[in-house]
PDB file of N, CA, C, O and CB in Angstrom:
ATOM      1  N   MET A   1    -136.881 -88.385  30.434  1.00  0.00           N
ATOM      2  CA  MET A   1    -137.704 -87.545  29.868  1.00  0.00           C
ATOM      3  C   MET A   1    -138.300 -87.488  29.222  1.00  0.00           C
ATOM      4  O   MET A   1    -137.749 -87.054  28.211  1.00  0.00           O
ATOM      5  CB  MET A   1    -137.552 -86.987  29.632  1.00  0.00           C
ATOM      6  N   THR A   2    -140.032 -87.813  28.974  1.00  0.00           N
ATOM      7  CA  THR A   2    -140.648 -88.215  27.971  1.00  0.00           C
ATOM      8  C   THR A   2    -141.219 -86.902  26.633  1.00  0.00           C
ATOM      9  O   THR A   2    -141.512 -85.711  26.748  1.00  0.00           O
ATOM     10  CB  THR A   2    -141.771 -89.007  28.731  1.00  0.00           C
ATOM     11  N   GLN A   3    -141.169 -87.995  25.230  1.00  0.00           N
ATOM     12  CA  GLN A   3    -140.715 -86.397  24.382  1.00  0.00           C
ATOM     13  C   GLN A   3    -142.510 -85.305  24.683  1.00  0.00           C
ATOM     14  O   GLN A   3    -142.525 -84.142  24.281  1.00  0.00           O
ATOM     15  CB  GLN A   3    -140.308 -86.887  21.776  1.00  0.00           C
ATOM     16  N   LEU A   4    -143.572 -85.798  25.260  1.00  0.00           N
ATOM     17  CA  LEU A   4    -144.230 -85.338  26.501  1.00  0.00           C
ATOM     18  C   LEU A   4    -144.347 -83.528  26.599  1.00  0.00           C
ATOM     19  O   LEU A   4    -144.977 -82.543  26.214  1.00  0.00           O
ATOM     20  CB  LEU A   4    -143.258 -86.008  27.815  1.00  0.00           C
ATOM     21  N   ASP A   5    -142.858 -84.155  27.688  1.00  0.00           N
ATOM     22  CA  ASP A   5    -141.911 -83.537  28.657  1.00  0.00           C
ATOM     23  C   ASP A   5    -141.387 -82.667  27.955  1.00  0.00           C
ATOM     24  O   ASP A   5    -141.450 -81.451  28.138  1.00  0.00           O
ATOM     25  CB  ASP A   5    -140.912 -84.341  29.296  1.00  0.00           C
ATOM     26  N   ASP A   6    -140.740 -83.336  26.957  1.00  0.00           N
ATOM     27  CA  ASP A   6    -140.404 -82.453  26.156  1.00  0.00           C
ATOM     28  C   ASP A   6    -141.029 -81.051  25.113  1.00  0.00           C
ATOM     29  O   ASP A   6    -140.688 -79.887  25.324  1.00  0.00           O
ATOM     30  CB  ASP A   6    -139.992 -83.206  25.669  1.00  0.00           C
ATOM     31  N   THR A   7    -141.935 -81.448  24.051  1.00  0.00           N
ATOM     32  CA  THR A   7    -142.967 -80.643  23.704  1.00  0.00           C
ATOM     33  C   THR A   7    -142.891 -79.295  24.616  1.00  0.00           C
ATOM     34  O   THR A   7    -142.734 -78.139  24.224  1.00  0.00           O
ATOM     35  CB  THR A   7    -144.295 -81.448  23.860  1.00  0.00           C
ATOM     36  N   GLN A   8    -143.082 -79.884  26.244  1.00  0.00           N
ATOM     37  CA  GLN A   8    -144.415 -78.523  27.628  1.00  0.00           C
ATOM     38  C   GLN A   8    -143.049 -78.103  27.361  1.00  0.00           C
ATOM     39  O   GLN A   8    -143.140 -77.595  26.244  1.00  0.00           O
ATOM     40  CB  GLN A   8    -145.360 -78.871  29.967  1.00  0.00           C
ATOM     41  N   THR A   9    -141.782 -78.014  27.748  1.00  0.00           N
ATOM     42  CA  THR A   9    -141.017 -76.992  27.346  1.00  0.00           C
ATOM     43  C   THR A   9    -140.740 -76.223  26.466  1.00  0.00           C
ATOM     44  O   THR A   9    -140.689 -75.001  26.602  1.00  0.00           O
ATOM     45  CB  THR A   9    -140.387 -77.156  27.416  1.00  0.00           C
ATOM     46  N   ARG A  10    -140.463 -77.022  25.154  1.00  0.00           N
ATOM     47  CA  ARG A  10    -140.421 -76.438  24.452  1.00  0.00           C
ATOM     48  C   ARG A  10    -141.385 -74.946  24.476  1.00  0.00           C
ATOM     49  O   ARG A  10    -141.095 -73.757  24.346  1.00  0.00           O
ATOM     50  CB  ARG A  10    -140.495 -77.307  23.676  1.00  0.00           C
ATOM     51  N   GLU A  11    -142.767 -75.760  24.732  1.00  0.00           N
ATOM     52  CA  GLU A  11    -143.982 -74.428  24.379  1.00  0.00           C
ATOM     53  C   GLU A  11    -144.007 -72.976  25.576  1.00  0.00           C
ATOM     54  O   GLU A  11    -144.394 -71.820  25.405  1.00  0.00           O
ATOM     55  CB  GLU A  11    -145.887 -75.309  24.540  1.00  0.00           C
ATOM     56  N   HIS A  12    -143.379 -73.707  26.858  1.00  0.00           N
ATOM     57  CA  HIS A  12    -142.708 -72.556  27.724  1.00  0.00           C
ATOM     58  C   HIS A  12    -142.194 -71.786  27.433  1.00  0.00           C
ATOM     59  O   HIS A  12    -142.551 -70.611  27.352  1.00  0.00           O
ATOM     60  CB  HIS A  12    -142.021 -72.691  28.417  1.00  0.00           C
ATOM     61  N   GLU A  13    -140.779 -72.470  27.095  1.00  0.00           N
ATOM     62  CA  GLU A  13    -139.845 -71.500  26.459  1.00  0.00           C
ATOM     63  C   GLU A  13    -140.384 -70.269  25.148  1.00  0.00           C
ATOM     64  O   GLU A  13    -140.283 -69.054  25.321  1.00  0.00           O
ATOM     65  CB  GLU A  13    -138.739 -72.527  25.832  1.00  0.00           C
ATOM     66  N   SER A  14    -140.677 -70.601  24.485  1.00  0.00           N
ATOM     67  CA  SER A  14    -140.900 -69.618  23.325  1.00  0.00           C
ATOM     68  C   SER A  14    -142.125 -69.056  24.140  1.00  0.00           C
ATOM     69  O   SER A  14    -141.965 -67.836  24.189  1.00  0.00           O
ATOM     70  CB  SER A  14    -141.211 -70.298  21.598  1.00  0.00           C
ATOM     71  N   GLN A  15    -143.661 -69.531  25.019  1.00  0.00           N
ATOM     72  CA  GLN A  15    -144.399 -68.444  25.825  1.00  0.00           C
ATOM     73  C   GLN A  15    -143.284 -67.548  26.566  1.00  0.00           C
ATOM     74  O   GLN A  15    -143.426 -68.335  27.502  1.00  0.00           O
ATOM     75  CB  GLN A  15    -145.470 -69.154  26.973  1.00  0.00           C
ATOM     76  N   ALA A  16    -142.648 -66.960  26.870  1.00  0.00           N
ATOM     77  CA  ALA A  16    -141.640 -66.431  27.852  1.00  0.00           C
ATOM     78  C   ALA A  16    -140.586 -66.315  27.071  1.00  0.00           C
ATOM     79  O   ALA A  16    -139.483 -66.207  27.607  1.00  0.00           O
ATOM     80  CB  ALA A  16    -141.330 -67.254  29.089  1.00  0.00           C
ATOM     81  N   ALA A  17    -140.702 -66.311  25.662  1.00  0.00           N
ATOM     82  CA  ALA A  17    -139.623 -65.410  24.457  1.00  0.00           C
ATOM     83  C   ALA A  17    -141.096 -65.101  23.736  1.00  0.00           C
ATOM     84  O   ALA A  17    -141.071 -65.182  22.508  1.00  0.00           O
ATOM     85  CB  ALA A  17    -138.051 -66.553  23.195  1.00  0.00           C
ATOM     86  N   ASP A  18    -141.823 -64.906  24.082  1.00  0.00           N
ATOM     87  CA  ASP A  18    -143.359 -64.512  23.011  1.00  0.00           C
ATOM     88  C   ASP A  18    -142.877 -62.770  24.392  1.00  0.00           C
ATOM     89  O   ASP A  18    -142.272 -61.701  24.317  1.00  0.00           O
ATOM     90  CB  ASP A  18    -145.896 -66.166  23.326  1.00  0.00           C
ATOM     91  N   ALA A  19    -143.557 -63.464  25.295  1.00  0.00           N
ATOM     92  CA  ALA A  19    -143.987 -62.007  26.192  1.00  0.00           C
ATOM     93  C   ALA A  19    -142.374 -61.358  26.590  1.00  0.00           C
ATOM     94  O   ALA A  19    -142.221 -60.155  26.800  1.00  0.00           O
ATOM     95  CB  ALA A  19    -145.102 -62.473  28.019  1.00  0.00           C
ATOM     96  N   ALA A  20    -141.306 -62.292  26.647  1.00  0.00           N
ATOM     97  CA  ALA A  20    -140.076 -61.265  26.477  1.00  0.00           C
ATOM     98  C   ALA A  20    -140.003 -60.257  25.514  1.00  0.00           C
ATOM     99  O   ALA A  20    -139.798 -59.070  25.771  1.00  0.00           O
ATOM    100  CB  ALA A  20    -138.941 -61.909  26.223  1.00  0.00           C
ATOM    101  N   ASP A  21    -140.205 -60.834  24.172  1.00  0.00           N
ATOM    102  CA  ASP A  21    -140.417 -59.519  23.094  1.00  0.00           C
ATOM    103  C   ASP A  21    -141.841 -58.626  22.956  1.00  0.00           C
ATOM    104  O   ASP A  21    -141.912 -57.499  22.465  1.00  0.00           O
ATOM    105  CB  ASP A  21    -140.221 -60.133  21.576  1.00  0.00           C
ATOM    106  N   GLU A  22    -142.724 -59.248  23.395  1.00  0.00           N
ATOM    107  CA  GLU A  22    -144.124 -57.725  23.842  1.00  0.00           C
ATOM    108  C   GLU A  22    -143.560 -57.242  24.713  1.00  0.00           C
ATOM    109  O   GLU A  22    -143.403 -56.330  23.901  1.00  0.00           O
ATOM    110  CB  GLU A  22    -145.872 -57.978  24.520  1.00  0.00           C
ATOM    111  N   ALA A  23    -142.673 -56.642  26.294  1.00  0.00           N
ATOM    112  CA  ALA A  23    -141.982 -56.117  27.011  1.00  0.00           C
ATOM    113  C   ALA A  23    -141.319 -55.038  26.172  1.00  0.00           C
ATOM    114  O   ALA A  23    -141.544 -53.828  26.166  1.00  0.00           O
ATOM    115  CB  ALA A  23    -141.241 -57.018  27.639  1.00  0.00           C
ATOM    116  N   GLU A  24    -140.262 -55.909  25.313  1.00  0.00           N
ATOM    117  CA  GLU A  24    -139.597 -54.648  24.345  1.00  0.00           C
ATOM    118  C   GLU A  24    -140.199 -53.923  24.176  1.00  0.00           C
ATOM    119  O   GLU A  24    -140.206 -52.847  24.774  1.00  0.00           O
ATOM    120  CB  GLU A  24    -139.178 -54.728  23.164  1.00  0.00           C
ATOM    121  N   LEU A  25    -141.364 -54.473  22.750  1.00  0.00           N
ATOM    122  CA  LEU A  25    -141.763 -54.259  21.780  1.00  0.00           C
ATOM    123  C   LEU A  25    -142.756 -53.285  22.904  1.00  0.00           C
ATOM    124  O   LEU A  25    -142.162 -52.300  22.467  1.00  0.00           O
ATOM    125  CB  LEU A  25    -142.142 -55.486  20.725  1.00  0.00           C
ATOM    126  N   ALA A  26    -143.587 -52.767  23.800  1.00  0.00           N
ATOM    127  CA  ALA A  26    -143.780 -51.663  24.708  1.00  0.00           C
ATOM    128  C   ALA A  26    -143.272 -51.066  25.226  1.00  0.00           C
ATOM    129  O   ALA A  26    -143.721 -50.001  25.649  1.00  0.00           O
ATOM    130  CB  ALA A  26    -144.182 -51.685  25.338  1.00  0.00           C
ATOM    131  N   ALA A  27    -141.666 -51.642  25.500  1.00  0.00           N
ATOM    132  CA  ALA A  27    -140.651 -49.853  26.088  1.00  0.00           C
ATOM    133  C   ALA A  27    -140.002 -50.002  24.686  1.00  0.00           C
ATOM    134  O   ALA A  27    -138.809 -50.222  24.891  1.00  0.00           O
ATOM    135  CB  ALA A  27    -139.015 -49.807  27.945  1.00  0.00           C
ATOM    136  N   LEU A  28    -140.100 -49.994  24.163  1.00  0.00           N
ATOM    137  CA  LEU A  28    -140.047 -49.336  23.228  1.00  0.00           C
ATOM    138  C   LEU A  28    -140.877 -48.565  22.363  1.00  0.00           C
ATOM    139  O   LEU A  28    -140.314 -47.775  21.605  1.00  0.00           O
ATOM    140  CB  LEU A  28    -139.656 -49.859  22.822  1.00  0.00           C
ATOM    141  N   GLU A  29    -142.231 -48.665  22.344  1.00  0.00           N
ATOM    142  CA  GLU A  29    -143.266 -47.975  22.012  1.00  0.00           C
ATOM    143  C   GLU A  29    -143.120 -46.708  23.197  1.00  0.00           C
ATOM    144  O   GLU A  29    -143.196 -45.570  22.735  1.00  0.00           O
ATOM    145  CB  GLU A  29    -144.655 -48.956  22.005  1.00  0.00           C
ATOM    146  N   HIS A  30    -142.896 -46.851  24.828  1.00  0.00           N
ATOM    147  CA  HIS A  30    -143.427 -45.963  25.338  1.00  0.00           C
ATOM    148  C   HIS A  30    -142.630 -45.171  24.986  1.00  0.00           C
ATOM    149  O   HIS A  30    -143.134 -44.104  24.636  1.00  0.00           O
ATOM    150  CB  HIS A  30    -143.741 -46.015  26.476  1.00  0.00           C
ATOM    151  N   GLN A  31    -140.594 -45.292  24.866  1.00  0.00           N
ATOM    152  CA  GLN A  31    -139.753 -44.343  24.335  1.00  0.00           C
ATOM    153  C   GLN A  31    -140.044 -43.617  22.879  1.00  0.00           C
ATOM    154  O   GLN A  31    -139.472 -42.596  22.498  1.00  0.00           O
ATOM    155  CB  GLN A  31    -138.539 -44.999  24.303  1.00  0.00           C
ATOM    156  N   VAL A  32    -140.840 -44.197  22.296  1.00  0.00           N
ATOM    157  CA  VAL A  32    -141.572 -42.839  21.169  1.00  0.00           C
ATOM    158  C   VAL A  32    -141.864 -41.908  21.352  1.00  0.00           C
ATOM    159  O   VAL A  32    -141.304 -40.819  21.224  1.00  0.00           O
ATOM    160  CB  VAL A  32    -142.587 -42.841  20.596  1.00  0.00           C
ATOM    161  N   LYS A  33    -143.203 -42.331  21.826  1.00  0.00           N
ATOM    162  CA  LYS A  33    -144.409 -42.033  22.385  1.00  0.00           C
ATOM    163  C   LYS A  33    -143.356 -40.474  23.702  1.00  0.00           C
ATOM    164  O   LYS A  33    -143.713 -39.313  23.902  1.00  0.00           O
ATOM    165  CB  LYS A  33    -145.385 -43.976  23.269  1.00  0.00           C
ATOM    166  N   GLN A  34    -142.384 -41.059  24.143  1.00  0.00           N
ATOM    167  CA  GLN A  34    -142.425 -39.986  24.561  1.00  0.00           C
ATOM    168  C   GLN A  34    -142.072 -38.715  23.625  1.00  0.00           C
ATOM    169  O   GLN A  34    -142.559 -37.587  23.701  1.00  0.00           O
ATOM    170  CB  GLN A  34    -141.745 -40.128  25.557  1.00  0.00           C
ATOM    171  N   ARG A  35    -140.936 -39.273  22.575  1.00  0.00           N
ATOM    172  CA  ARG A  35    -139.729 -37.940  21.900  1.00  0.00           C
ATOM    173  C   ARG A  35    -141.243 -37.142  21.073  1.00  0.00           C
ATOM    174  O   ARG A  35    -141.198 -36.096  20.427  1.00  0.00           O
ATOM    175  CB  ARG A  35    -137.897 -38.793  20.225  1.00  0.00           C
ATOM    176  N   LYS A  36    -142.492 -37.981  21.330  1.00  0.00           N
ATOM    177  CA  LYS A  36    -143.055 -37.604  20.421  1.00  0.00           C
ATOM    178  C   LYS A  36    -143.522 -36.175  21.016  1.00  0.00           C
ATOM    179  O   LYS A  36    -143.735 -35.229  20.257  1.00  0.00           O
ATOM    180  CB  LYS A  36    -144.009 -38.606  19.950  1.00  0.00           C
ATOM    181  N   LYS A  37    -143.642 -36.090  22.161  1.00  0.00           N
ATOM    182  CA  LYS A  37    -143.778 -34.670  23.433  1.00  0.00           C
ATOM    183  C   LYS A  37    -142.986 -33.189  23.344  1.00  0.00           C
ATOM    184  O   LYS A  37    -141.857 -32.728  23.178  1.00  0.00           O
ATOM    185  CB  LYS A  37    -143.112 -35.244  24.975  1.00  0.00           C
ATOM    186  N   PRO A  38    -143.989 -32.887  23.509  1.00  0.00           N
ATOM    187  CA  PRO A  38    -142.970 -31.324  22.929  1.00  0.00           C
ATOM    188  C   PRO A  38    -142.627 -30.870  24.418  1.00  0.00           C
ATOM    189  O   PRO A  38    -141.952 -29.860  24.615  1.00  0.00           O
ATOM    190  CB  PRO A  38    -144.086 -29.682  21.838  1.00  0.00           C
TER     191      PRO A  38
END
């Protein structure tokens, strides 16, 4: 495995982690909005 491949893999993994964090955040925000409704 070349150094470039390693860097690309790490970038891809961090992008996937960011997407998961965003999805989690959106889910939490949705829950909060649901709670605020009467």
